[in-house]
PLY file of the C-alpha trace (Angstrom):
ply
format ascii 1.0
element vertex 429
property float x
property float y
property float z
element edge 428
property int vertex1
property int vertex2
end_header
-13.95 128.58 215.38
-13.14 125.21 216.93
-15.07 125.72 220.18
-15.95 122.28 221.57
-18.12 123.53 224.40
-21.39 122.98 222.52
-24.09 125.48 221.77
-22.33 126.80 218.70
-24.19 128.14 215.71
-22.75 125.53 213.38
-20.74 128.13 211.42
-17.52 126.50 212.58
-18.39 123.41 210.51
-18.92 125.51 207.39
-15.62 127.33 207.92
-13.74 124.08 208.52
-15.21 122.63 205.34
-14.02 125.72 203.52
-10.48 125.14 204.74
-10.56 121.55 203.55
-11.93 122.60 200.18
-9.25 125.29 199.76
-6.58 122.68 200.44
-8.09 120.39 197.81
-8.21 123.16 195.19
-4.61 124.16 195.87
-3.46 120.53 195.74
-5.15 120.04 192.35
-3.40 123.16 191.04
-0.07 121.87 192.34
-0.68 118.57 190.60
-1.42 120.28 187.29
1.77 122.35 187.56
3.86 119.25 188.27
2.32 117.58 185.23
2.94 120.58 182.96
6.59 120.80 184.02
7.06 117.06 183.55
5.39 117.21 180.15
7.62 120.10 179.03
10.73 118.13 180.01
9.51 114.96 178.28
8.81 116.91 175.07
12.27 118.49 175.17
13.91 115.09 175.70
12.07 113.71 172.67
13.00 116.71 170.53
16.70 116.51 171.45
17.03 112.73 171.36
18.91 112.74 168.07
20.44 116.20 168.34
23.82 117.54 169.52
22.81 117.85 173.20
25.03 115.75 175.48
22.10 115.05 177.81
18.72 115.42 176.05
16.40 117.70 178.01
19.16 119.02 180.28
18.35 122.66 179.56
14.59 122.20 180.11
14.84 122.76 183.86
16.69 126.02 183.33
14.10 127.29 180.85
11.25 126.43 183.23
13.10 128.03 186.16
13.50 131.29 184.24
9.90 131.25 183.00
8.35 130.58 186.45
10.89 132.25 188.72
11.75 128.94 190.39
15.10 127.48 191.35
16.47 124.76 189.08
16.44 122.37 192.04
12.71 122.88 192.54
12.07 122.29 188.84
14.15 119.08 188.81
12.15 117.88 191.81
8.93 118.41 189.82
10.38 116.50 186.86
11.50 113.50 188.94
8.25 113.51 190.93
6.23 113.44 187.72
8.20 110.41 186.53
7.69 108.66 189.87
3.94 109.27 189.84
3.76 107.67 186.41
5.92 104.63 187.09
6.15 103.86 190.82
3.44 105.57 192.85
0.02 104.95 191.22
-2.02 105.34 194.43
-0.25 108.56 195.35
-0.81 109.84 191.82
-4.55 109.23 192.04
-4.89 110.85 195.48
-2.80 113.86 194.42
-4.75 114.36 191.19
-8.05 114.81 193.04
-6.58 116.90 195.85
-6.76 114.31 198.65
-3.03 114.77 199.20
-1.17 118.07 198.83
2.35 118.65 197.54
3.96 118.57 201.00
2.48 115.13 201.71
3.35 113.82 198.24
6.90 115.14 198.59
7.25 113.16 201.83
6.10 109.92 200.16
8.35 110.50 197.14
11.39 111.27 199.30
11.09 108.25 201.58
10.42 105.78 198.77
12.82 107.11 196.14
15.65 104.76 197.13
13.50 101.63 197.05
13.15 99.42 194.01
9.99 99.92 191.96
8.52 96.70 193.36
9.25 97.59 196.99
8.00 101.14 196.50
4.62 99.86 195.29
4.40 97.38 198.20
5.10 100.07 200.81
2.74 102.52 199.10
-0.04 99.91 199.10
0.55 99.21 202.81
0.45 102.95 203.56
-2.93 103.47 201.89
-4.32 100.20 203.26
-3.94 101.45 206.84
-6.67 104.04 206.34
-7.02 107.68 205.22
-3.79 109.67 205.26
-5.06 112.96 203.83
-5.00 114.67 207.24
-1.64 113.35 208.37
0.93 116.19 208.53
4.24 115.42 206.78
6.04 114.63 210.06
3.46 111.97 211.07
3.32 110.65 207.53
7.11 110.37 207.51
7.15 108.40 210.75
4.56 105.94 209.46
6.43 105.47 206.19
9.76 104.86 207.90
8.22 102.05 209.93
6.69 100.50 206.83
9.97 100.71 204.92
11.77 99.00 207.79
9.17 96.24 207.80
8.94 95.53 204.07
12.50 96.26 202.92
14.83 95.14 205.71
17.43 93.73 203.36
17.79 96.99 201.50
18.35 99.14 204.59
22.03 98.31 205.11
22.85 98.83 201.44
21.03 102.18 201.28
22.63 103.29 204.54
26.12 102.63 203.17
25.26 104.42 199.93
23.76 107.38 201.77
26.95 107.84 203.80
28.86 108.21 200.54
26.57 111.10 199.61
27.04 113.13 202.80
27.32 116.87 202.23
27.12 120.34 203.71
25.58 123.23 201.78
25.03 126.96 202.29
22.08 129.03 201.10
22.22 132.80 201.36
19.36 134.55 203.16
18.40 138.19 203.78
19.99 140.73 206.14
23.48 139.27 206.10
22.39 135.79 207.19
22.83 132.36 205.60
21.25 128.91 206.03
23.65 126.03 206.74
22.29 122.54 206.08
23.45 119.10 205.13
23.17 115.36 205.61
25.63 113.41 207.75
25.62 109.96 209.32
23.45 109.97 212.45
26.36 109.19 214.78
28.39 112.08 213.35
25.49 114.47 213.82
25.08 113.28 217.41
28.78 113.90 218.00
28.55 117.48 216.72
25.29 118.21 218.50
26.49 116.87 221.85
29.66 118.96 221.58
27.67 122.12 220.85
25.42 121.46 223.86
28.45 120.92 226.09
30.02 124.20 224.95
26.74 126.11 225.31
26.50 125.09 228.96
30.07 124.51 230.14
31.97 127.35 228.45
29.88 130.22 229.84
28.66 131.42 233.22
25.11 132.17 234.41
25.55 135.83 233.45
25.57 135.04 229.72
22.20 136.31 228.45
22.25 134.57 225.07
19.52 132.04 224.39
20.53 128.40 224.13
19.93 128.50 220.37
22.25 131.49 220.03
24.92 129.71 222.08
24.66 126.60 219.89
25.15 128.73 216.75
28.10 130.64 218.24
29.66 127.39 219.46
29.63 125.95 215.94
31.52 128.98 214.65
33.97 128.70 217.54
34.75 125.13 216.49
35.46 126.29 212.95
37.35 129.54 213.50
40.18 127.93 215.46
39.32 129.24 218.93
37.66 125.96 219.93
35.85 127.51 222.86
32.69 129.56 223.31
33.49 133.00 224.72
31.24 133.97 227.62
28.98 136.94 226.95
28.57 138.15 230.53
31.05 140.99 230.00
32.66 140.68 233.45
36.44 140.83 233.86
36.29 138.33 236.73
34.21 135.71 234.88
35.16 132.27 236.15
34.92 130.78 232.66
37.10 133.39 230.95
40.10 132.05 229.02
42.77 133.82 226.95
41.44 134.60 223.48
42.76 132.25 220.82
43.62 133.28 217.29
40.69 133.19 214.93
40.47 132.71 211.19
37.69 133.60 208.80
36.72 133.63 205.11
38.10 135.86 202.38
36.32 139.21 202.51
36.72 141.88 199.83
36.97 145.43 201.18
36.11 148.12 198.63
37.92 151.44 199.09
38.59 154.57 197.07
42.03 155.47 195.78
42.61 157.98 198.55
41.74 155.70 201.43
45.31 154.69 202.16
46.81 158.16 202.13
47.12 158.11 205.90
46.48 155.88 208.86
43.03 154.39 209.30
41.30 152.38 211.99
39.83 148.92 211.42
36.73 149.24 209.35
37.18 152.88 208.31
39.01 154.77 205.59
41.50 157.56 206.15
38.62 160.05 206.20
36.82 158.09 208.91
34.14 156.73 206.60
33.10 153.12 206.96
34.57 150.83 204.33
32.25 148.72 202.20
32.63 144.99 202.72
31.65 142.27 200.27
31.58 138.51 200.69
32.10 136.88 197.27
28.93 135.21 196.05
26.87 136.77 198.86
26.83 140.55 198.73
27.45 143.54 201.01
28.37 143.32 204.69
27.35 145.68 207.46
30.06 147.92 209.03
30.34 145.88 212.25
30.95 142.70 210.24
33.56 144.53 208.12
35.48 145.54 211.24
35.40 141.96 212.54
36.52 140.69 209.14
39.54 143.00 209.06
40.53 141.74 212.50
40.03 138.01 211.97
39.57 137.21 208.25
41.71 137.21 205.16
40.86 140.45 203.38
41.39 141.64 199.83
41.26 145.41 199.38
39.82 146.41 196.02
40.18 150.00 194.84
37.02 151.25 193.19
39.09 152.72 190.38
40.59 149.27 189.74
37.24 147.96 188.56
36.00 151.09 186.79
35.86 151.01 182.97
39.22 151.77 181.36
40.61 152.14 177.88
40.56 148.99 175.72
43.52 146.65 176.03
46.42 147.21 173.61
45.97 145.44 170.28
48.88 143.11 170.96
47.06 141.69 174.00
43.56 141.88 172.54
44.60 139.70 169.59
45.83 136.88 171.82
43.51 134.19 173.17
45.18 133.86 176.57
43.73 136.37 179.03
46.40 138.32 180.99
46.23 137.78 184.77
45.55 141.45 185.42
42.62 141.45 182.99
41.26 138.18 184.42
41.37 139.72 187.91
39.46 142.74 186.63
36.75 140.60 185.02
36.26 138.49 188.16
36.16 141.60 190.35
33.62 143.18 187.98
31.27 140.20 187.62
31.28 138.69 191.12
29.32 135.59 190.03
28.52 133.55 186.91
26.71 135.89 184.55
24.05 133.40 183.43
20.61 134.41 184.79
20.19 133.53 188.48
23.40 131.45 188.68
25.11 131.97 192.09
28.49 130.33 191.33
31.22 132.76 192.52
33.40 134.31 189.83
36.46 132.73 191.44
35.08 129.31 190.41
34.12 130.35 186.87
35.73 130.29 183.44
36.23 133.61 181.64
34.43 133.35 178.33
34.85 135.35 175.12
31.27 136.50 174.45
32.06 136.75 170.74
34.20 133.63 170.21
37.89 134.28 169.64
38.85 133.69 166.02
42.03 131.61 166.24
42.60 131.71 162.48
42.02 135.45 162.03
42.09 137.20 165.45
41.71 140.62 163.89
38.23 139.70 162.60
36.55 139.54 166.01
36.32 138.01 169.44
38.94 140.29 170.97
40.44 139.55 174.37
39.28 142.73 176.09
36.96 143.67 178.93
34.02 144.50 176.65
34.05 140.93 175.26
34.69 138.88 178.41
32.40 137.54 181.12
32.51 134.94 183.90
30.55 131.74 183.26
30.48 128.60 185.38
31.59 125.44 183.61
28.04 124.20 182.93
26.69 127.46 181.50
29.93 128.01 179.59
29.35 124.63 177.92
25.73 125.50 177.13
26.76 128.82 175.57
29.48 127.11 173.51
26.94 124.54 172.28
24.71 127.37 171.07
21.77 126.59 173.34
21.26 130.31 173.90
22.69 133.57 172.57
24.41 136.28 174.62
25.27 139.87 173.81
27.39 142.48 175.62
25.44 145.73 176.13
28.25 147.75 177.70
29.12 148.56 181.32
29.22 144.84 182.06
25.55 144.24 181.16
24.72 141.00 179.31
21.59 140.13 177.34
20.66 136.45 177.06
18.20 135.13 174.48
16.73 131.72 175.32
15.60 129.04 172.83
11.98 130.14 173.29
12.89 133.73 172.38
12.61 135.14 175.90
15.25 137.71 176.85
17.00 138.05 180.22
19.45 140.82 181.14
22.06 140.28 183.85
24.26 142.83 185.58
27.50 142.46 187.54
27.29 141.45 191.19
30.62 142.88 192.22
32.11 144.76 195.19
32.30 147.96 193.11
28.65 147.56 192.10
27.55 147.47 195.75
30.01 150.20 196.80
28.64 152.71 194.30
25.03 151.91 195.21
24.17 151.10 191.61
0 1
1 2
2 3
3 4
4 5
5 6
6 7
7 8
8 9
9 10
10 11
11 12
12 13
13 14
14 15
15 16
16 17
17 18
18 19
19 20
20 21
21 22
22 23
23 24
24 25
25 26
26 27
27 28
28 29
29 30
30 31
31 32
32 33
33 34
34 35
35 36
36 37
37 38
38 39
39 40
40 41
41 42
42 43
43 44
44 45
45 46
46 47
47 48
48 49
49 50
50 51
51 52
52 53
53 54
54 55
55 56
56 57
57 58
58 59
59 60
60 61
61 62
62 63
63 64
64 65
65 66
66 67
67 68
68 69
69 70
70 71
71 72
72 73
73 74
74 75
75 76
76 77
77 78
78 79
79 80
80 81
81 82
82 83
83 84
84 85
85 86
86 87
87 88
88 89
89 90
90 91
91 92
92 93
93 94
94 95
95 96
96 97
97 98
98 99
99 100
100 101
101 102
102 103
103 104
104 105
105 106
106 107
107 108
108 109
109 110
110 111
111 112
112 113
113 114
114 115
115 116
116 117
117 118
118 119
119 120
120 121
121 122
122 123
123 124
124 125
125 126
126 127
127 128
128 129
129 130
130 131
131 132
132 133
133 134
134 135
135 136
136 137
137 138
138 139
139 140
140 141
141 142
142 143
143 144
144 145
145 146
146 147
147 148
148 149
149 150
150 151
151 152
152 153
153 154
154 155
155 156
156 157
157 158
158 159
159 160
160 161
161 162
162 163
163 164
164 165
165 166
166 167
167 168
168 169
169 170
170 171
171 172
172 173
173 174
174 175
175 176
176 177
177 178
178 179
179 180
180 181
181 182
182 183
183 184
184 185
185 186
186 187
187 188
188 189
189 190
190 191
191 192
192 193
193 194
194 195
195 196
196 197
197 198
198 199
199 200
200 201
201 202
202 203
203 204
204 205
205 206
206 207
207 208
208 209
209 210
210 211
211 212
212 213
213 214
214 215
215 216
216 217
217 218
218 219
219 220
220 221
221 222
222 223
223 224
224 225
225 226
226 227
227 228
228 229
229 230
230 231
231 232
232 233
233 234
234 235
235 236
236 237
237 238
238 239
239 240
240 241
241 242
242 243
243 244
244 245
245 246
246 247
247 248
248 249
249 250
250 251
251 252
252 253
253 254
254 255
255 256
256 257
257 258
258 259
259 260
260 261
261 262
262 263
263 264
264 265
265 266
266 267
267 268
268 269
269 270
270 271
271 272
272 273
273 274
274 275
275 276
276 277
277 278
278 279
279 280
280 281
281 282
282 283
283 284
284 285
285 286
286 287
287 288
288 289
289 290
290 291
291 292
292 293
293 294
294 295
295 296
296 297
297 298
298 299
299 300
300 301
301 302
302 303
303 304
304 305
305 306
306 307
307 308
308 309
309 310
310 311
311 312
312 313
313 314
314 315
315 316
316 317
317 318
318 319
319 320
320 321
321 322
322 323
323 324
324 325
325 326
326 327
327 328
328 329
329 330
330 331
331 332
332 333
333 334
334 335
335 336
336 337
337 338
338 339
339 340
340 341
341 342
342 343
343 344
344 345
345 346
346 347
347 348
348 349
349 350
350 351
351 352
352 353
353 354
354 355
355 356
356 357
357 358
358 359
359 360
360 361
361 362
362 363
363 364
364 365
365 366
366 367
367 368
368 369
369 370
370 371
371 372
372 373
373 374
374 375
375 376
376 377
377 378
378 379
379 380
380 381
381 382
382 383
383 384
384 385
385 386
386 387
387 388
388 389
389 390
390 391
391 392
392 393
393 394
394 395
395 396
396 397
397 398
398 399
399 400
400 401
401 402
402 403
403 404
404 405
405 406
406 407
407 408
408 409
409 410
410 411
411 412
412 413
413 414
414 415
415 416
416 417
417 418
418 419
419 420
420 421
421 422
422 423
423 424
424 425
425 426
426 427
427 428
């Protein structure tokens, strides 16, 4: 299609134009969506300005996320971007509205100018557009040009922003498919260089030429070796006479829940199997099931919590004396956390271990016998934020039985959530 040898039929020009036009159409649609999300949030802020909400408009992002199947972070980005386009980035707004820039390019501009004052942001934006068309610059090239312009026009602010950015350093984890996770974060450049140089040293110096792992695989394994206490990358050559071999150091790992049946401990069992030889089901809190090989490694190197399936099955209601008290007994709290696995608000990934246990029907402190009993059928795990929202009456929740919850949002939409627990995965529900 992009043959430069001459003699072409000219169709390549038509096809290239079609690609450019498709980008413009998509960019215009992205712009309209950003504007609709921003408008929804602005309307909610205005409606709640004089109401009981602690932060007017706070729940808008959650409602949009549920309606569109987006993450709350992506919705908040759209809200803040919409505000920036209105107040700080007029040239970017115009180019985005007609499809000259797409969302990836606009995101780059927004990100690199968000820490500048409004005045400096407009100056840098004007300098960026004054240098010529930028519609065909990929985000990486656009980012490089912007960084140079920021350094030129806002030198005094660099040191202050650098110090502030260091205070906001973080590491985060996002769960992926097939037992994998994405580790990311922002650290000071020198700290990142320190970690990266150490990983490269381990990937080369700790193994022999017979190790068939790629360099990327060695870097990943070296990072785990730094964290698990061994401090050294184990060579993968498999030879007993490997020149780089060192005595294995003790390793440590995360808490892993192992789900077993009541009869699994009747006799001896090998790592990763029950007494009948079947493979145990492993579960990483807040993540989900683990494959058998990972379970065996977890039993050998991680802290494990064995959960009997019967211990999280439905049982008879708690005795009246306990059900009529507000304080939740430890044994019942453990059961609820083991049943729920995560916060029970739609799409919330906060592990149950970090959640409050909420009475779905509020406990009646004056007349406990009238409702809100402290029993499994009226309890659920909620993270602190969604617990607060539920208490404020922003949405209604109902227990449907077997741990199922039904949420009714302010707009009338209904969302059902089910437990995400070790027993749930073990039974294949």
